[in-house]
LOPA-293248 format. One record per residue (C-alpha): residue in one letter; x, y, z. Coordinates in steps of 0.1 Angstrom, whole numbers, padded with zeros to 4 digits, always signed. Layout:
N
AXYZ/...
END
This chain:
212
M-0276+2507+0914/S-0298+2491+0940/S-0322+2474+0916/I-0319+2436+0915/Q-0303+2422+0883/R-0315+2387+0875/L-0286+2368+0861/H-0283+2335+0842/A-0263+2316+0868/N-0265+2283+0849/G-0233+2279+0830/R-0251+2263+0800/L-0269+2296+0794/A-0256+2328+0778/P-0229+2345+0799/V-0237+2377+0817/D-0222+2411+0809/D-0200+2414+0839/P-0170+2391+0838/V-0168+2390+0876/A-0202+2373+0876/N-0190+2346+0852/R-0161+2336+0875/T-0182+2338+0907/S-0196+2306+0922/W-0233+2304+0924/E-0233+2275+0949/A-0242+2283+0985/A-0214+2302+1002/K-0227+2290+1036/P-0243+2256+1033/G-0273+2250+1055/G-0295+2278+1068/A-0328+2283+1085/N-0365+2283+1076/F-0371+2314+1097/K-0356+2349+1100/T-0324+2345+1121/Q-0308+2379+1112/K-0318+2415+1108/L-0302+2445+1092/L-0302+2476+1114/R-0291+2512+1108/E-0270+2524+1137/G-0255+2559+1131/G-0233+2558+1100/S-0233+2520+1099/F-0254+2490+1091/V-0252+2462+1116/V-0264+2426+1110/R-0275+2411+1143/G-0294+2380+1154/T-0332+2383+1158/R-0351+2376+1189/G-0363+2343+1173/F-0327+2333+1168/I-0318+2341+1204/L-0348+2322+1217/F-0339+2292+1195/G-0304+2292+1211/L-0318+2295+1246/V-0340+2264+1240/F-0308+2244+1240/L-0288+2265+1264/L-0312+2268+1294/P-0322+2231+1297/G-0285+2222+1294/I-0276+2245+1323/G-0306+2232+1343/A-0295+2196+1338/V-0260+2203+1349/L-0267+2226+1378/G-0299+2211+1390/G-0302+2175+1378/V-0266+2164+1385/P-0264+2174+1422/W-0300+2162+1428/F-0294+2127+1415/A-0259+2125+1430/W-0274+2133+1464/E-0300+2106+1459/G-0272+2081+1451/E-0283+2077+1415/Y-0249+2082+1400/G-0256+2067+1366/T-0285+2092+1362/A-0264+2120+1374/F-0237+2111+1349/F-0263+2110+1321/F-0275+2145+1331/A-0240+2158+1331/V-0232+2145+1296/W-0266+2154+1282/G-0266+2189+1298/T-0231+2197+1286/L-0238+2186+1250/F-0272+2203+1248/G-0262+2235+1266/G-0229+2236+1247/A-0248+2234+1214/G-0269+2264+1224/A-0239+2284+1236/L-0220+2277+1204/L-0250+2287+1183/L-0255+2320+1201/L-0218+2328+1200/S-0216+2321+1163/Q-0238+2350+1156/K-0213+2378+1160/P-0226+2413+1150/L-0214+2422+1115/T-0208+2460+1112/I-0208+2476+1077/D-0193+2511+1084/T-0201+2531+1054/S-0185+2563+1069/S-0151+2547+1072/G-0154+2522+1044/V-0148+2491+1065/Y-0168+2460+1075/F-0159+2438+1104/R-0173+2410+1125/G-0173+2414+1163/K-0147+2440+1173/R-0128+2461+1147/D-0091+2457+1142/F-0078+2493+1138/S-0043+2482+1128/A-0054+2479+1092/P-0086+2486+1073/A-0084+2452+1056/S-0076+2417+1069/P-0061+2387+1051/D-0092+2370+1063/R-0120+2387+1044/E-0146+2368+1065/R-0135+2388+1096/Q-0128+2423+1082/G-0122+2441+1049/S-0126+2473+1029/L-0160+2481+1015/Y-0142+2496+0985/D-0132+2461+0975/V-0168+2448+0973/H-0178+2445+0937/A-0214+2434+0940/I-0240+2418+0962/Q-0251+2383+0953/L-0285+2368+0962/L-0292+2331+0959/S-0313+2304+0974/E-0305+2269+0987/S-0328+2239+0992/V-0321+2225+1027/S-0333+2192+1040/S-0338+2185+1077/T-0354+2157+1098/A-0388+2167+1111/S-0410+2149+1136/R-0414+2112+1134/G-0383+2109+1112/R-0399+2126+1082/R-0377+2147+1060/A-0386+2184+1056/Q-0374+2207+1029/Y-0372+2245+1028/L-0354+2273+1011/S-0328+2294+1028/Y-0317+2327+1012/E-0282+2341+1011/L-0269+2376+1008/N-0232+2376+0999/F-0205+2402+0992/V-0187+2395+0959/F-0151+2408+0953/A-0134+2415+0920/D-0116+2382+0921/G-0148+2363+0924/E-0143+2355+0961/R-0174+2358+0983/I-0183+2362+1020/N-0217+2355+1035/I-0234+2385+1051/M-0269+2371+1058/D-0285+2337+1055/H-0321+2329+1066/G-0355+2318+1054/K-0372+2352+1047/Q-0366+2361+1010/A-0383+2395+1011/D-0362+2406+1041/I-0330+2394+1024/E-0338+2413+0992/D-0347+2445+1012/A-0314+2443+1030/A-0296+2438+0997/A-0313+2469+0983/Q-0303+2490+1013/L-0267+2479+1012/A-0264+2483+0974/A-0278+2518+0975/A-0254+2528+1003/L-0223+2512+0986/N-0234+2521+0950/I-0229+2485+0937/P-0252+2462+0918/V-0273+2433+0932/W-0271+2400+0913/K-0298+2374+0917/A-0296+2339+0901/G-0322+2333+0874/S-0330+2304+0852/
END
């Protein structure tokens, strides 16, 4: 069941065999993305865990540490020198820049896929119920119908105002009602497909990949 099935996701083409695939959106579940590997799938005991990579953490620290330095170092220095306008600028800039880095790092909560208990959850598990009304946070692995792989073209502003384009790849869980949740989203296609194969084999579900 872990082999990748290439599906005709374009509605103008012939429908696929599985009716769930036909009512599943093939647009990006998590718009945006990255052009490098921001997440990795690890095996920890009887579970798979999706965590941020070192590259992702370093990327977040590029924003966080200068922001902290500006607030803790720049603000008191310029205030001591009587340059209150500059001190205010450093306070605002440091808060915004450092806050962006902190939010980025905090957004990458570990996602645990516990195959032994049949539950997936982000962050800490809620033991009051195996499933949650919010499937993004926690749910039953027995409700996962398939794994969806798709790519998204992302545009960003590069140096000198130039536009840069790259592909970001998604790994999504698909449920029987066609609802999806994003599991992984980054710029390394081979690693995304390898993670999909591992999860599909463990959960005994198919992998769908959009084809033309």
